[in-house]
Every structure is written in structure tokens, then in C-alpha cells.
C-alpha angles and dihedrals in degrees: 000000000000088000091052090052091051092049091048093051089048091052092051091046092052091046092054091051091048091052091047091053091047090050090049091048095053090043089055089047089051096048092040093193116109092194089066102031120002120204119260092246092056092049094049089050089053091049088053093051093049095050090056093059122088092224093062092066092048090051092047092047093048091052094043090050094052094044099048095040090055090046099047091050090050093043094052097044091039089053095053096044092042091054090050092046094053089048099048130043088200092059092043093054091045093051098042098079089048094049092048090045093053094043094049094051111099113247091230088058091052091050092048095048087046089055087057098045104038144034120262095265093058102042095083096043091051094046094047087049094056094042096048097034099078093043092059093046094048094048097044089048091049089052091052093049092053094058109124112261089214091058091047091053089048095054089047092051093052091042095234112191116257092246092055091046090058096047099039101031114022102031096057090049097051099042096084090046091046093048090054089046095051090048095050092043093052093045089056093039099064090052094048092043096056092043090052092050093049092054099038098041101209120193094260129023145112092246090058092052092047091055094046088052088052096051090048091047091242096151093169090058093050088052092045094055090044089055090051091053092045088050093050090052092050091050094052090044090056093043087052091049090048099045102033118014098043097043090050091052092049091046092049092046092050092047089051094057 
């Protein structure tokens, strides 16, 4: 039954993509100007040509390295501070103004300030850290705050060690919140990452190639690189679903039996 559900979801997902491409194709025919909106076939050909070049993989690797480095720093620090925030009202009150301040600051302001403070290679990493960091803190804190008080008392009565409390009590509670935070953070990360690369102009990166394509009026190449970034985002979303969301549902279902 589970396999049939997966197959059905795959069919509907594929259908949505096909309909999107068909709509794109007819829109390109209607506009009839490749500089404004190239046809899907031209863009897919451009993607094929990009993939066969050695520089493509260097640009892709550089962008992935910046994105994942900034994300992992924000994730680890946000997880620790989010846990402390959920456990302590004092820490929560102390961190709240900082979180509001960072979340309220326009992303473009963060990028511009980063351009002043850092070299091109570090701009994207720093901005991604600042943008994702408050999301992870808040979601982790919410997960800790939603732990059942009855379970907390039960663990205290039996004097369960702190390490076992984290693994058996707090971790299952924060996983769904953390999954939502990671999904939201990664969705924002790809957008911020490309914008930061466009403005900071590092030696290697997808954002740089997109801006060069814009300068030379190579719209097909802009669309091709955009499809590459979108594909990366989809792959990471499915990986997140496979390694975090589904294991949690299985774990929760087993614990409820």
C-alpha cells in the first residue's frame, strides 16, 4: 500500500512538471521572442551543453560549498541555542530581540554590508548564516516548549540521565519542527545564495555565471542555470523528506503502538 502511495505521488508530481513545461512552451510561442522567454527545448539544450563542460561542475561545486557551509554553521549553532532557549525562559528572553532584529533586516541590506566587511568568497556564507540562523533557533525552541509536561515529570521521577532525556524525550519532539525549519531555511538559502554571488562576484559560482549571461543577453543560459538551481532545491527537499520526515513518521507510528 505504501508503495502505491509513493507511485501515486510520483505520478502527480510528474504531471505537475509536465503541465508547467507545456504552459511554458505555449507562452514562449505566444511571445515569440527568445530574448524575453526562450522555449523549453532551447533551455534544455543549453543545460545539456553546460553539463558537458568542466567549468560547470566547478561552478556548481563552489555554489554548493558556500550554501551548505553557511547552512551547517547556522544549523549547529541554531540547534544548540534553540535547545537552550526552549529549556530556559531567561535565554529565550535574551535571544528574542536578536532573532527579531536579524529576521527584520532586509536580505539585501545583509548582502551589501557583507560586501563591505568580507571578501567575495565569504559574503554568501555569512548572509546564509544570518538568514537561516533565526529560523533554526525558533523552530528548535518551539519543539522543546511542546514537550509533554507529564513526560518531563516522569523522566524526573525516575531520574533519567540528561543524555537519555535528550535522545528519548526532546529529540523526538523537535524533529518535526526541525524538519520544517530545515525545509524553510533551505528554500530561502538558494535564493539568498545566488543573489549574494551575483553581487559579490566570486571566482566560481552559479550566480556569477547567471549575471554574465544577463550581460551578454544569453537568456537561455540564465534559464538553464535557474533550472540547475531549482533541480538542486528539489533534490535536497526529497532528501530531507527521505532522511528526516519519513523516518520520524515511522518512528512516531511505532512509538504510538
